[in-house]
N, C-alpha and C positions, 0 to 999 in steps of 0.2 A: 710588662707594664700592668699595673693594677687598675682596675676600673674604679672610677669615682662614684661614690654613692650620691643619689639625688633624693630630694624630698618630693613626695606626692601628696596632693590634697584630696582628702576623702570626705564627701558630703554625707552626714548622718542625721538622724533625728535629734533635734536640739533637746538638751536636758538629759540625754542618755549617753553622753560622750564617754564618761568614765567606764560605764558598764560595757559599752561596745569595745572600748580599748582593751579591756580585760579579755573579752571573748576573742578578739582578733589575735591577741598574744597567745591565748590557749590554742587556737587553730594553727597558728604559725609553728608553735612548738610541736604539736601533734603531727603536723605534716613534715616536720624536719626542715623547715625553711629559715630557721633563725640565722643561718650564715648569709642569706641573701637579703633578708629584711632585718635591719639592725635596730631600728627604734620605732616605737609607736607612741605618739605624743598627743596629749590634749593641751593646747596652748592656754596657759592660765597666768594670772598675775595675782600677787598678794594684795589685798586691800583691807582696810580696817575701819571700824566704826567705833565710836565711843559710846558705850552703853553703861549707864549707872557709874560713870567715872572710871570704868575699866576699858582698856583697849582690847577689842575683840577682833582677832585677825581671821580672815577667811580667804578662800581662793575664788577668783571670779574668772570665768572663761573669757579669753580675749576674743576668740572666734566661735561664738555659739554655733553648733551645727557642723563643726569641722574637726577632723582629726588629721594630724600630719604623720606620714609614714616615710621612713628613710629606707631606701632599698637600692640594690644594684639594678640599674635600668635594663641591662641585657637579660637578667633573669626574671624581670618583672613584667610578665605578660600572661596571655592566655589563662592557664590553669590557676596560677597564683592570684591573678586579678579576680577570677571567678570565685576562688576560695574565700577571699575577703568580701567580695560583693554579695556572697550568699549568707554572710553573718546577719542575723536579725537586726533590723533598724538601720542598716547601711543603705544609703540611697544610691550613690555612685561616685566614681572617681571623677576628678576634673579631666575631661577627655573621654568619659564613659569607658568603653572596653579597651581603649588604648590610652592609658593614663599619660597625661602630659606632666613632665617634671616641672617643679617650680623653678623659676630663675634663682640662681644662687643668692643674688642680692635680696630677693623677696624672702627666701628661706632665712637668711641671716637676720633680716629685720625681725621676722617673727620669733626666731630662736633667741635673738638678742633680747627681745622683750621678755621672753620666758626666762632666760638666764639672769638678766638684771633683777627680775622680781624674786629670784631664789634667794639672793643675799640680803639686799637692804631695802630697796625702793618700794616700800609699801605706800600705796596712795590712800589718802583719806577718802572713803567712799561718799561721805556727805561733807563736802568742804565748808569751811567757815567763810562767811561773806561779810564784807564791810557793811556796817549799818544794822547787822543782825543783833538781836538781843540774846545774851547768854547769862547763865547763872554760874557763879563761881562756887566750886564744890571743894576747893582745897586751898590751904594757905590762910594768911591773916584776914583776907577779905571773903572768906567762906560765907555762903548764904547771901552775899550781895549780888545784885543783878546789874549788868552794864551793857553798853552798846559797843560792838567791835568797831574800832577806828582803823586798825591796820592788821593785815594778816601776813606773816612771814612763813611761807610754806616750807622753805629750806630749813630754817631753824625750828620749825614747829612751834612758833610763838605768836601770840596775839597782843595787840595793844587795845585795852578795853577802857572805856570811860565809865567810871563808877561815881555815882552821886554820894558824896560824903558830906554831911552837914549842909546839904543844899548846893554844894559846889561840885562840879565835874572834876574828877581827879583821874589822871591817866595811870593805869596799872599795866605792867607787862606780865603776861602769864603764859605758861605753856599749854598746849592743846589738852593735856591731861587734867588741867586744873579747872576746866570749864565744861559745862554741858549745854546743849541747845535747849532753849525753852520751847515748849510746843505751842 
């Protein structure tokens, strides 16, 4: 019977997660532990902003200050835990010297969040809000300014009321055709 791997939560200095992940991976390889510790993950999601009419994608940490480590629980104790705990900027495991594995449902939720974000689901980091004023930067109404009347997050579309010849006209635009006015 093969032992099932579990996920462990490691508390680290926030903002240094990627660096720490690399250090841990180096230490694991050096110590020859890669068969017991199979993954070191910084949980992130893809988010985007619209800057100058361009979609700028970046990654944002879902859990700032945490790294997830997948390992075989039976091999994950004493020296191995010490090895990782001694990496600079590591604070401690959940459960300190005897790390407590995450419940599978918790791990799946976190990993699901990580996995989903890999393929499609980029979230707009600065969402559009009904009533907000935007400037149209593309299409026949370029340079017009209007107020958002409706936001369709799924289709990435907005209904904007633009004043044309003194009358409010409803225009449907996609997120890429407008920018927020500051």
